[in-house]
Short mmCIF file of the C-alpha atoms (twelve columns), coordinates in Angstrom:
data_MODEL
# 
_entry.id   MODEL 
# 
loop_
_atom_site.group_PDB 
_atom_site.id 
_atom_site.type_symbol 
_atom_site.label_atom_id 
_atom_site.label_alt_id 
_atom_site.label_comp_id 
_atom_site.label_asym_id 
_atom_site.label_seq_id 
_atom_site.Cartn_x 
_atom_site.Cartn_y 
_atom_site.Cartn_z 
_atom_site.pdbx_PDB_model_num 
ATOM 1   C CA . MET A 1   51.610 -12.986 -44.055 1 
ATOM 2   C CA . LYS A 2   53.251 -9.960  -42.433 1 
ATOM 3   C CA . GLN A 3   56.740 -10.619 -41.079 1 
ATOM 4   C CA . ILE A 4   56.986 -10.124 -37.304 1 
ATOM 5   C CA . ASP A 5   60.258 -9.084  -35.675 1 
ATOM 6   C CA . VAL A 6   62.019 -12.108 -34.184 1 
ATOM 7   C CA . GLY A 7   62.494 -10.309 -30.871 1 
ATOM 8   C CA . VAL A 8   58.764 -9.621  -30.598 1 
ATOM 9   C CA . ARG A 9   57.978 -13.248 -31.476 1 
ATOM 10  C CA . SER A 10  60.420 -14.550 -28.893 1 
ATOM 11  C CA . ARG A 11  59.001 -12.323 -26.167 1 
ATOM 12  C CA . LEU A 12  55.391 -13.201 -26.935 1 
ATOM 13  C CA . ALA A 13  56.165 -16.919 -27.204 1 
ATOM 14  C CA . SER A 14  57.916 -16.959 -23.830 1 
ATOM 15  C CA . LEU A 15  54.990 -15.219 -22.158 1 
ATOM 16  C CA . ALA A 16  52.528 -17.551 -23.884 1 
ATOM 17  C CA . ARG A 17  54.361 -20.586 -22.511 1 
ATOM 18  C CA . ASP A 18  54.173 -19.073 -19.033 1 
ATOM 19  C CA . GLN A 19  50.423 -18.713 -19.503 1 
ATOM 20  C CA . ALA A 20  50.114 -22.314 -20.729 1 
ATOM 21  C CA . ARG A 21  51.838 -23.504 -17.539 1 
ATOM 22  C CA . SER A 22  49.453 -21.357 -15.506 1 
ATOM 23  C CA . PHE A 23  46.442 -22.982 -17.179 1 
ATOM 24  C CA . GLU A 24  47.869 -26.389 -16.271 1 
ATOM 25  C CA . GLN A 25  48.428 -25.395 -12.638 1 
ATOM 26  C CA . LEU A 26  44.952 -23.883 -12.308 1 
ATOM 27  C CA . GLY A 27  43.149 -26.915 -13.667 1 
ATOM 28  C CA . SER A 28  42.579 -26.400 -17.389 1 
ATOM 29  C CA . PRO A 29  44.592 -29.007 -19.319 1 
ATOM 30  C CA . PHE A 30  42.590 -28.181 -22.450 1 
ATOM 31  C CA . TYR A 31  43.780 -24.573 -22.490 1 
ATOM 32  C CA . ALA A 32  47.278 -25.617 -21.357 1 
ATOM 33  C CA . VAL A 33  47.743 -27.775 -24.461 1 
ATOM 34  C CA . LEU A 34  46.009 -25.313 -26.774 1 
ATOM 35  C CA . PHE A 35  48.052 -22.361 -25.580 1 
ATOM 36  C CA . GLY A 36  51.269 -24.332 -25.788 1 
ATOM 37  C CA . SER A 37  50.489 -24.646 -29.498 1 
ATOM 38  C CA . VAL A 38  49.745 -20.909 -29.648 1 
ATOM 39  C CA . ALA A 39  53.252 -20.302 -28.238 1 
ATOM 40  C CA . ASP A 40  54.811 -22.506 -30.938 1 
ATOM 41  C CA . ASP A 41  52.828 -20.709 -33.642 1 
ATOM 42  C CA . ILE A 42  53.986 -17.320 -32.352 1 
ATOM 43  C CA . GLU A 43  57.612 -18.429 -32.387 1 
ATOM 44  C CA . GLU A 44  57.226 -19.678 -35.962 1 
ATOM 45  C CA . GLY A 45  55.657 -16.413 -37.110 1 
ATOM 46  C CA . GLY A 46  52.227 -17.915 -37.738 1 
ATOM 47  C CA . PRO A 47  48.786 -16.267 -37.635 1 
ATOM 48  C CA . CYS A 48  48.797 -16.019 -33.824 1 
ATOM 49  C CA . ALA A 49  51.989 -13.966 -34.015 1 
ATOM 50  C CA . ALA A 50  50.447 -11.649 -36.624 1 
ATOM 51  C CA . LEU A 51  47.311 -11.169 -34.519 1 
ATOM 52  C CA . LEU A 52  49.012 -10.628 -31.154 1 
ATOM 53  C CA . ALA A 53  52.149 -8.663  -32.149 1 
ATOM 54  C CA . PRO A 54  50.416 -5.233  -32.039 1 
ATOM 55  C CA . TYR A 55  49.533 -5.949  -28.395 1 
ATOM 56  C CA . VAL A 56  53.005 -6.956  -27.258 1 
ATOM 57  C CA . ASP A 57  53.004 -4.270  -24.551 1 
ATOM 58  C CA . VAL A 58  49.721 -5.444  -23.004 1 
ATOM 59  C CA . PRO A 59  50.431 -7.386  -19.770 1 
ATOM 60  C CA . PHE A 60  50.289 -10.799 -21.426 1 
ATOM 61  C CA . GLY A 61  50.344 -12.950 -18.330 1 
ATOM 62  C CA . ALA A 62  47.415 -11.010 -16.882 1 
ATOM 63  C CA . THR A 63  45.108 -10.587 -19.816 1 
ATOM 64  C CA . LEU A 64  46.226 -10.947 -23.439 1 
ATOM 65  C CA . GLY A 65  46.084 -14.727 -23.622 1 
ATOM 66  C CA . THR A 66  42.699 -14.704 -21.923 1 
ATOM 67  C CA . ARG A 67  41.494 -12.093 -24.415 1 
ATOM 68  C CA . LEU A 68  42.402 -14.284 -27.384 1 
ATOM 69  C CA . LEU A 69  40.946 -17.451 -25.892 1 
ATOM 70  C CA . GLY A 70  37.797 -15.596 -24.829 1 
ATOM 71  C CA . GLY A 71  37.268 -14.255 -28.330 1 
ATOM 72  C CA . VAL A 72  37.579 -17.695 -29.891 1 
ATOM 73  C CA . HIS A 73  35.354 -19.242 -27.217 1 
ATOM 74  C CA . ARG A 74  32.728 -16.582 -27.926 1 
ATOM 75  C CA . LEU A 75  32.556 -17.672 -31.574 1 
ATOM 76  C CA . VAL A 76  32.214 -21.287 -30.448 1 
ATOM 77  C CA . LEU A 77  29.371 -20.433 -28.064 1 
ATOM 78  C CA . GLU A 78  27.599 -18.427 -30.759 1 
ATOM 79  C CA . GLY A 79  27.646 -21.425 -33.086 1 
ATOM 80  C CA . GLU A 80  30.018 -19.643 -35.460 1 
ATOM 81  C CA . ALA A 81  32.828 -22.215 -35.352 1 
ATOM 82  C CA . ASP A 82  31.278 -25.675 -35.738 1 
ATOM 83  C CA . ASP A 83  34.486 -27.539 -36.590 1 
ATOM 84  C CA . LEU A 84  36.191 -26.158 -33.488 1 
ATOM 85  C CA . ALA A 85  33.113 -26.696 -31.309 1 
ATOM 86  C CA . LYS A 86  33.476 -30.453 -31.804 1 
ATOM 87  C CA . HIS A 87  36.408 -30.272 -29.381 1 
ATOM 88  C CA . TYR A 88  35.175 -27.697 -26.826 1 
ATOM 89  C CA . PRO A 89  33.740 -29.362 -23.682 1 
ATOM 90  C CA . SER A 90  31.587 -26.299 -22.926 1 
ATOM 91  C CA . VAL A 91  29.416 -27.200 -25.926 1 
ATOM 92  C CA . ASP A 92  29.708 -30.969 -25.406 1 
ATOM 93  C CA . GLY A 93  32.816 -31.391 -27.532 1 
ATOM 94  C CA . ASP A 94  35.340 -34.183 -26.940 1 
ATOM 95  C CA . GLY A 95  37.959 -32.040 -25.137 1 
ATOM 96  C CA . ASP A 96  40.765 -33.070 -27.508 1 
ATOM 97  C CA . ALA A 97  42.976 -29.964 -27.527 1 
ATOM 98  C CA . GLY A 98  45.440 -31.508 -29.986 1 
ATOM 99  C CA . ALA A 99  42.652 -32.055 -32.510 1 
ATOM 100 C CA . ALA A 100 41.273 -28.583 -31.787 1 
ATOM 101 C CA . TRP A 101 44.541 -26.785 -32.544 1 
ATOM 102 C CA . PRO A 102 44.487 -26.896 -36.396 1 
ATOM 103 C CA . LYS A 103 40.945 -25.532 -36.412 1 
ATOM 104 C CA . PHE A 104 41.877 -22.900 -33.809 1 
ATOM 105 C CA . ARG A 105 44.850 -21.764 -35.926 1 
ATOM 106 C CA . GLU A 106 42.681 -21.652 -39.054 1 
ATOM 107 C CA . LEU A 107 40.069 -19.547 -37.268 1 
ATOM 108 C CA . VAL A 108 42.709 -17.062 -36.072 1 
ATOM 109 C CA . ALA A 109 44.073 -16.778 -39.608 1 
ATOM 110 C CA . MET A 110 40.696 -16.353 -41.305 1 
ATOM 111 C CA . ARG A 111 38.703 -14.337 -38.769 1 
ATOM 112 C CA . SER A 112 41.190 -12.053 -37.069 1 
ATOM 113 C CA . GLU A 113 38.926 -9.009  -37.549 1 
ATOM 114 C CA . GLU A 114 36.223 -10.655 -35.446 1 
ATOM 115 C CA . LEU A 115 38.735 -11.331 -32.657 1 
ATOM 116 C CA . GLU A 116 40.118 -7.775  -32.544 1 
ATOM 117 C CA . PRO A 117 37.376 -6.380  -30.241 1 
ATOM 118 C CA . TYR A 118 38.272 -9.003  -27.625 1 
ATOM 119 C CA . LEU A 119 41.967 -8.139  -27.840 1 
ATOM 120 C CA . GLN A 120 41.226 -4.459  -27.333 1 
ATOM 121 C CA . ARG A 121 39.435 -4.762  -23.989 1 
ATOM 122 C CA . ALA A 122 40.244 -6.290  -20.640 1 
ATOM 123 C CA . PRO A 123 38.556 -9.608  -19.847 1 
ATOM 124 C CA . GLN A 124 35.266 -9.440  -17.986 1 
ATOM 125 C CA . THR A 125 34.850 -12.270 -15.554 1 
ATOM 126 C CA . ASN A 126 32.409 -12.710 -12.715 1 
ATOM 127 C CA . GLU A 127 33.486 -15.787 -10.772 1 
ATOM 128 C CA . VAL A 128 30.397 -16.948 -8.901  1 
ATOM 129 C CA . GLY A 129 32.400 -19.606 -7.047  1 
ATOM 130 C CA . ARG A 130 33.950 -16.851 -4.940  1 
ATOM 131 C CA . SER A 131 30.588 -16.384 -3.235  1 
ATOM 132 C CA . ALA A 132 31.402 -19.522 -1.217  1 
ATOM 133 C CA . ALA A 133 34.246 -17.589 0.439   1 
ATOM 134 C CA . LEU A 134 32.630 -14.149 0.432   1 
ATOM 135 C CA . ALA A 135 29.560 -15.558 2.204   1 
ATOM 136 C CA . VAL A 136 31.819 -16.458 5.146   1 
ATOM 137 C CA . GLY A 137 32.524 -12.746 5.523   1 
ATOM 138 C CA . PHE A 138 28.989 -11.523 4.967   1 
ATOM 139 C CA . LEU A 139 27.639 -13.974 7.538   1 
ATOM 140 C CA . ARG A 140 30.315 -13.043 10.072  1 
ATOM 141 C CA . ILE A 141 29.602 -9.333  9.606   1 
ATOM 142 C CA . ALA A 142 25.860 -9.860  9.999   1 
ATOM 143 C CA . ALA A 143 26.358 -11.973 13.128  1 
ATOM 144 C CA . THR A 144 28.766 -9.444  14.656  1 
ATOM 145 C CA . THR A 145 26.921 -6.209  13.900  1 
ATOM 146 C CA . GLY A 146 23.328 -7.414  14.127  1 
ATOM 147 C CA . ARG A 147 22.317 -5.114  11.283  1 
ATOM 148 C CA . PRO A 148 21.014 -5.602  7.729   1 
ATOM 149 C CA . LEU A 149 23.759 -5.332  5.108   1 
ATOM 150 C CA . ARG A 150 24.170 -2.537  2.604   1 
ATOM 151 C CA . LEU A 151 26.477 -4.015  -0.046  1 
ATOM 152 C CA . LEU A 152 28.820 -1.818  -2.097  1 
ATOM 153 C CA . GLU A 153 31.015 -3.788  -4.512  1 
ATOM 154 C CA . ILE A 154 33.873 -2.326  -6.535  1 
ATOM 155 C CA . GLY A 155 34.869 -4.142  -9.720  1 
ATOM 156 C CA . SER A 156 31.455 -5.791  -9.883  1 
ATOM 157 C CA . SER A 157 31.516 -6.896  -13.533 1 
ATOM 158 C CA . ALA A 158 27.905 -8.155  -13.812 1 
ATOM 159 C CA . GLY A 159 27.162 -8.006  -10.086 1 
ATOM 160 C CA . LEU A 160 26.592 -11.733 -9.672  1 
ATOM 161 C CA . ASN A 161 28.319 -11.867 -6.276  1 
ATOM 162 C CA . LEU A 162 26.111 -8.980  -5.139  1 
ATOM 163 C CA . ARG A 163 23.347 -11.574 -5.278  1 
ATOM 164 C CA . PHE A 164 25.151 -14.008 -2.944  1 
ATOM 165 C CA . ASP A 165 22.117 -14.385 -0.648  1 
ATOM 166 C CA . ARG A 166 20.068 -15.706 -3.567  1 
ATOM 167 C CA . TYR A 167 22.289 -18.803 -3.721  1 
ATOM 168 C CA . TYR A 168 22.191 -21.829 -1.407  1 
ATOM 169 C CA . TYR A 169 24.938 -22.877 1.028   1 
ATOM 170 C CA . SER A 170 24.927 -26.010 3.176   1 
ATOM 171 C CA . ASP A 171 27.312 -28.011 5.315   1 
ATOM 172 C CA . GLY A 172 25.912 -30.998 7.175   1 
ATOM 173 C CA . ASP A 173 22.863 -29.850 9.120   1 
ATOM 174 C CA . PHE A 174 23.641 -26.161 8.608   1 
ATOM 175 C CA . SER A 175 22.460 -24.035 5.696   1 
ATOM 176 C CA . PHE A 176 21.885 -20.490 4.493   1 
ATOM 177 C CA . GLY A 177 20.275 -18.886 1.462   1 
ATOM 178 C CA . ASP A 178 17.547 -19.941 -0.933  1 
ATOM 179 C CA . PRO A 179 17.030 -23.734 -0.873  1 
ATOM 180 C CA . ARG A 180 15.345 -23.492 -4.298  1 
ATOM 181 C CA . SER A 181 18.323 -21.777 -5.918  1 
ATOM 182 C CA . PRO A 182 20.046 -23.571 -8.809  1 
ATOM 183 C CA . VAL A 183 23.377 -22.126 -7.556  1 
ATOM 184 C CA . ARG A 184 24.401 -24.449 -4.738  1 
ATOM 185 C CA . PHE A 185 27.513 -24.641 -2.582  1 
ATOM 186 C CA . VAL A 186 27.584 -27.883 -0.589  1 
ATOM 187 C CA . ASP A 187 30.183 -29.111 1.936   1 
ATOM 188 C CA . LEU A 188 32.950 -26.790 0.714   1 
ATOM 189 C CA . TRP A 189 34.161 -25.418 4.058   1 
ATOM 190 C CA . ASP A 190 37.095 -26.751 6.078   1 
ATOM 191 C CA . GLY A 191 38.063 -25.593 9.545   1 
ATOM 192 C CA . SER A 192 35.351 -23.708 11.399  1 
ATOM 193 C CA . ILE A 193 31.774 -23.698 10.076  1 
ATOM 194 C CA . PRO A 194 30.515 -20.349 8.689   1 
ATOM 195 C CA . ASP A 195 27.865 -18.475 10.713  1 
ATOM 196 C CA . PHE A 196 24.999 -20.144 8.823   1 
ATOM 197 C CA . ASP A 197 22.567 -19.293 11.618  1 
ATOM 198 C CA . ALA A 198 23.253 -15.541 11.394  1 
ATOM 199 C CA . ASP A 199 20.324 -13.244 10.642  1 
ATOM 200 C CA . CYS A 200 21.833 -12.085 7.351   1 
ATOM 201 C CA . VAL A 201 19.524 -9.769  5.420   1 
ATOM 202 C CA . VAL A 202 20.584 -7.650  2.440   1 
ATOM 203 C CA . ALA A 203 18.884 -4.260  2.607   1 
ATOM 204 C CA . GLU A 204 20.624 -2.748  -0.421  1 
ATOM 205 C CA . ARG A 205 23.006 -3.953  -3.126  1 
ATOM 206 C CA . ARG A 206 24.946 -1.847  -5.598  1 
ATOM 207 C CA . GLY A 207 28.235 -2.052  -7.445  1 
ATOM 208 C CA . CYS A 208 30.494 -0.281  -9.907  1 
ATOM 209 C CA . ASP A 209 32.716 -1.316  -12.777 1 
ATOM 210 C CA . THR A 210 34.586 0.564   -15.482 1 
ATOM 211 C CA . ASN A 211 32.879 -1.627  -18.078 1 
ATOM 212 C CA . PRO A 212 29.855 -3.333  -16.496 1 
ATOM 213 C CA . VAL A 213 28.175 -6.317  -18.119 1 
ATOM 214 C CA . ASP A 214 24.402 -6.766  -18.214 1 
ATOM 215 C CA . PRO A 215 23.786 -10.383 -17.121 1 
ATOM 216 C CA . THR A 216 20.161 -10.213 -18.227 1 
ATOM 217 C CA . ALA A 217 21.059 -9.530  -21.890 1 
ATOM 218 C CA . GLU A 218 22.184 -12.246 -24.311 1 
ATOM 219 C CA . ASP A 219 25.326 -10.320 -25.241 1 
ATOM 220 C CA . GLY A 220 26.288 -10.006 -21.585 1 
ATOM 221 C CA . ARG A 221 25.645 -13.680 -20.919 1 
ATOM 222 C CA . LEU A 222 27.850 -14.725 -23.840 1 
ATOM 223 C CA . THR A 223 30.602 -12.326 -22.787 1 
ATOM 224 C CA . LEU A 224 30.764 -13.790 -19.282 1 
ATOM 225 C CA . LEU A 225 30.527 -17.399 -20.452 1 
ATOM 226 C CA . SER A 226 33.263 -16.897 -23.048 1 
ATOM 227 C CA . TYR A 227 35.871 -16.220 -20.363 1 
ATOM 228 C CA . VAL A 228 35.184 -19.432 -18.437 1 
ATOM 229 C CA . TRP A 229 37.682 -22.158 -19.340 1 
ATOM 230 C CA . PRO A 230 35.713 -24.636 -21.462 1 
ATOM 231 C CA . ASP A 231 36.935 -27.828 -19.740 1 
ATOM 232 C CA . GLN A 232 35.854 -26.583 -16.294 1 
ATOM 233 C CA . ARG A 233 32.241 -27.630 -16.711 1 
ATOM 234 C CA . GLU A 234 31.245 -27.171 -13.070 1 
ATOM 235 C CA . ARG A 235 32.231 -23.490 -13.212 1 
ATOM 236 C CA . PHE A 236 30.532 -23.124 -16.573 1 
ATOM 237 C CA . ASP A 237 27.276 -24.658 -15.365 1 
ATOM 238 C CA . MET A 238 27.317 -22.634 -12.142 1 
ATOM 239 C CA . LEU A 239 27.699 -19.411 -14.112 1 
ATOM 240 C CA . ARG A 240 24.754 -20.361 -16.311 1 
ATOM 241 C CA . HIS A 241 22.636 -20.910 -13.197 1 
ATOM 242 C CA . ALA A 242 23.764 -17.596 -11.681 1 
ATOM 243 C CA . LEU A 243 22.797 -15.812 -14.880 1 
ATOM 244 C CA . ASP A 244 19.354 -17.355 -14.573 1 
ATOM 245 C CA . VAL A 245 19.093 -16.088 -10.979 1 
ATOM 246 C CA . ALA A 246 20.112 -12.608 -12.139 1 
ATOM 247 C CA . GLN A 247 17.078 -12.486 -14.412 1 
ATOM 248 C CA . ASP A 248 14.794 -12.512 -11.364 1 
ATOM 249 C CA . PHE A 249 16.856 -10.504 -8.865  1 
ATOM 250 C CA . PRO A 250 18.159 -7.184  -10.211 1 
ATOM 251 C CA . ALA A 251 21.227 -5.382  -8.897  1 
ATOM 252 C CA . ILE A 252 22.493 -1.977  -9.994  1 
ATOM 253 C CA . VAL A 253 26.056 -1.824  -11.339 1 
ATOM 254 C CA . ASP A 254 27.146 1.706   -12.225 1 
ATOM 255 C CA . ARG A 255 29.752 2.525   -14.857 1 
ATOM 256 C CA . ALA A 256 32.380 4.320   -12.759 1 
ATOM 257 C CA . GLU A 257 35.913 4.279   -11.370 1 
ATOM 258 C CA . ALA A 258 36.184 2.692   -7.929  1 
ATOM 259 C CA . ALA A 259 37.287 5.655   -5.780  1 
ATOM 260 C CA . GLU A 260 35.049 8.220   -7.438  1 
ATOM 261 C CA . TRP A 261 32.021 5.959   -7.038  1 
ATOM 262 C CA . LEU A 262 32.865 4.930   -3.491  1 
ATOM 263 C CA . GLU A 263 33.206 8.534   -2.375  1 
ATOM 264 C CA . ARG A 264 29.629 9.222   -3.497  1 
ATOM 265 C CA . ARG A 265 28.208 6.073   -1.971  1 
ATOM 266 C CA . LEU A 266 29.932 6.468   1.406   1 
ATOM 267 C CA . ALA A 267 28.659 10.035  1.637   1 
ATOM 268 C CA . GLU A 268 25.132 8.562   1.696   1 
ATOM 269 C CA . ARG A 269 24.958 7.448   5.311   1 
ATOM 270 C CA . ARG A 270 22.664 4.541   6.203   1 
ATOM 271 C CA . ASP A 271 21.592 4.319   9.844   1 
ATOM 272 C CA . ARG A 272 20.526 0.955   11.275  1 
ATOM 273 C CA . ALA A 273 22.459 -0.869  8.540   1 
ATOM 274 C CA . THR A 274 26.018 -2.137  8.118   1 
ATOM 275 C CA . THR A 275 27.697 -0.760  5.013   1 
ATOM 276 C CA . VAL A 276 29.921 -3.449  3.511   1 
ATOM 277 C CA . VAL A 277 32.454 -2.391  0.893   1 
ATOM 278 C CA . PHE A 278 33.770 -5.525  -0.797  1 
ATOM 279 C CA . HIS A 279 35.716 -6.801  -3.786  1 
ATOM 280 C CA . SER A 280 37.236 -10.057 -5.064  1 
ATOM 281 C CA . VAL A 281 40.360 -10.353 -7.240  1 
ATOM 282 C CA . VAL A 282 40.082 -6.684  -8.165  1 
ATOM 283 C CA . TRP A 283 42.657 -4.847  -6.057  1 
ATOM 284 C CA . GLY A 284 45.640 -5.688  -8.266  1 
ATOM 285 C CA . TYR A 285 43.937 -4.136  -11.291 1 
ATOM 286 C CA . LEU A 286 43.647 -0.722  -9.631  1 
ATOM 287 C CA . GLU A 287 46.355 1.897   -10.068 1 
ATOM 288 C CA . GLU A 288 48.343 2.615   -6.913  1 
ATOM 289 C CA . SER A 289 46.817 6.095   -6.727  1 
ATOM 290 C CA . GLU A 290 43.325 4.568   -6.921  1 
ATOM 291 C CA . GLN A 291 44.175 2.076   -4.181  1 
ATOM 292 C CA . ALA A 292 45.458 4.886   -1.972  1 
ATOM 293 C CA . ARG A 293 42.281 6.908   -2.498  1 
ATOM 294 C CA . VAL A 294 40.088 3.921   -1.585  1 
ATOM 295 C CA . TRP A 295 42.150 3.478   1.587   1 
ATOM 296 C CA . GLU A 296 41.642 7.141   2.479   1 
ATOM 297 C CA . LEU A 297 37.894 6.973   1.884   1 
ATOM 298 C CA . LEU A 298 37.484 3.877   4.025   1 
ATOM 299 C CA . ASP A 299 39.623 5.315   6.815   1 
ATOM 300 C CA . SER A 300 37.596 8.524   6.817   1 
ATOM 301 C CA . ALA A 301 34.245 6.715   6.719   1 
ATOM 302 C CA . GLY A 302 35.438 4.312   9.409   1 
ATOM 303 C CA . ALA A 303 36.211 7.208   11.733  1 
ATOM 304 C CA . GLN A 304 32.556 8.249   11.464  1 
ATOM 305 C CA . ALA A 305 31.081 4.756   11.884  1 
ATOM 306 C CA . THR A 306 28.925 4.030   14.907  1 
ATOM 307 C CA . ALA A 307 27.386 0.946   16.490  1 
ATOM 308 C CA . ASP A 308 24.131 1.902   14.768  1 
ATOM 309 C CA . ALA A 309 25.804 2.466   11.398  1 
ATOM 310 C CA . PRO A 310 28.888 0.201   11.223  1 
ATOM 311 C CA . LEU A 311 31.258 -0.078  8.274   1 
ATOM 312 C CA . ALA A 312 33.044 -3.188  7.003   1 
ATOM 313 C CA . TRP A 313 35.642 -3.726  4.311   1 
ATOM 314 C CA . LEU A 314 35.634 -7.298  2.995   1 
ATOM 315 C CA . ARG A 315 38.179 -8.366  0.379   1 
ATOM 316 C CA . LEU A 316 39.080 -11.670 -1.226  1 
ATOM 317 C CA . GLU A 317 42.390 -11.115 -2.993  1 
ATOM 318 C CA . PRO A 318 45.449 -13.099 -4.116  1 
ATOM 319 C CA . THR A 319 48.607 -12.944 -2.069  1 
ATOM 320 C CA . ALA A 320 52.069 -12.392 -3.465  1 
ATOM 321 C CA . TYR A 321 53.549 -15.425 -1.735  1 
ATOM 322 C CA . THR A 322 50.922 -18.177 -2.049  1 
ATOM 323 C CA . GLU A 323 48.734 -19.731 -4.731  1 
ATOM 324 C CA . HIS A 324 45.466 -18.911 -3.011  1 
ATOM 325 C CA . ALA A 325 43.312 -15.931 -2.102  1 
ATOM 326 C CA . GLU A 326 42.820 -14.616 1.421   1 
ATOM 327 C CA . LEU A 327 39.560 -13.247 2.806   1 
ATOM 328 C CA . TRP A 328 40.208 -10.305 5.132   1 
ATOM 329 C CA . CYS A 329 37.678 -8.151  6.949   1 
ATOM 330 C CA . THR A 330 38.082 -4.812  8.704   1 
ATOM 331 C CA . THR A 331 35.181 -3.436  10.738  1 
ATOM 332 C CA . TRP A 332 34.528 -0.044  12.249  1 
ATOM 333 C CA . PRO A 333 34.104 1.386   14.816  1 
ATOM 334 C CA . GLY A 334 37.372 0.088   16.155  1 
ATOM 335 C CA . ALA A 335 39.223 -0.801  12.923  1 
ATOM 336 C CA . ASP A 336 39.247 -4.469  13.906  1 
ATOM 337 C CA . GLU A 337 41.026 -6.475  11.195  1 
ATOM 338 C CA . ARG A 338 41.227 -10.224 10.805  1 
ATOM 339 C CA . MET A 339 41.650 -12.947 8.205   1 
ATOM 340 C CA . LEU A 340 38.505 -15.054 7.902   1 
ATOM 341 C CA . ALA A 341 39.340 -17.662 5.266   1 
ATOM 342 C CA . THR A 342 41.512 -18.773 2.368   1 
ATOM 343 C CA . SER A 343 40.304 -20.166 -0.938  1 
ATOM 344 C CA . GLY A 344 41.228 -20.755 -4.553  1 
ATOM 345 C CA . PHE A 345 40.504 -18.229 -7.280  1 
ATOM 346 C CA . HIS A 346 37.558 -20.126 -8.740  1 
ATOM 347 C CA . LEU A 347 35.082 -22.657 -7.410  1 
ATOM 348 C CA . GLY A 348 36.629 -24.857 -4.743  1 
ATOM 349 C CA . ARG A 349 37.205 -25.494 -1.072  1 
ATOM 350 C CA . VAL A 350 37.275 -22.708 1.514   1 
ATOM 351 C CA . ASN A 351 39.374 -22.947 4.673   1 
ATOM 352 C CA . CYS A 352 37.669 -20.954 7.438   1 
ATOM 353 C CA . MET A 353 39.545 -19.491 10.390  1 
ATOM 354 C CA . GLY A 354 38.207 -19.591 13.924  1 
ATOM 355 C CA . SER A 355 36.496 -16.546 15.429  1 
# 
């Protein structure tokens, strides 16, 4: 086995331990234990060190660990790693991460070439659970503007959250969406109740992504499922249901950079509709220059918004000082800005603010 510089091993191992702690904090004890063993293997110069060393300059905490785990999970889901699958809860394994580790290490050592494509690209996730928070914003915008919604999502991945109105939401006697939908959000909202009685109609839905995933193709389905943590079965099952919904309700996701795409879309004015630009856990992945350009485009389009053709910017993004995401909305005309809710990064409770 190729010798890896001790400094590189030490750096990678430290970052891997940080990621293991993050998995524990975010509710995946299976990955926390498994990645703790990955960290030990890196420090000892094992096969994980040999595989990951060429990517030492990739932002590890953000993506590299997820790339490796996603690649291995993909093989499990494809039925290409039966011994390891016995321990992966996503395929009805026993969830024993300690027992999984020797098989995981063996797979990394023997099948590194199959894992390389995953290490070379950023993870593609489409967290459907965020629709529970995003819907708070969409409903508020619809209730406030009284117009059908024209949805424009940046960083769409597979566009599953573009289909938010095809899911079902209920809290007590209040509900919104398709009651027949297999994707169901029930009694998740604290604080004020979302505007479930709003006349919320989606007139148009379109998104962009630098590397979009087709949720109607088997390859796309496996890609998205591979990035879900295998011991979080509720998330895993919800994604499967959302992929089934996507088969029946198409949404266009263009391959494009955010600002370039948004400039074209905002130039296409829609009267008698509210244009809603939105994103969730995407902003931090954009370069500062790209962020600035998006700001400029929204400010310019907002200056031209009217009561008949309003504009809204809805974003669900992490904050630098808390362990949750905040849902903010700015509407034009008037550039009115307010925080609507807070939530976790995956499926979970949503704390709604008053109007």
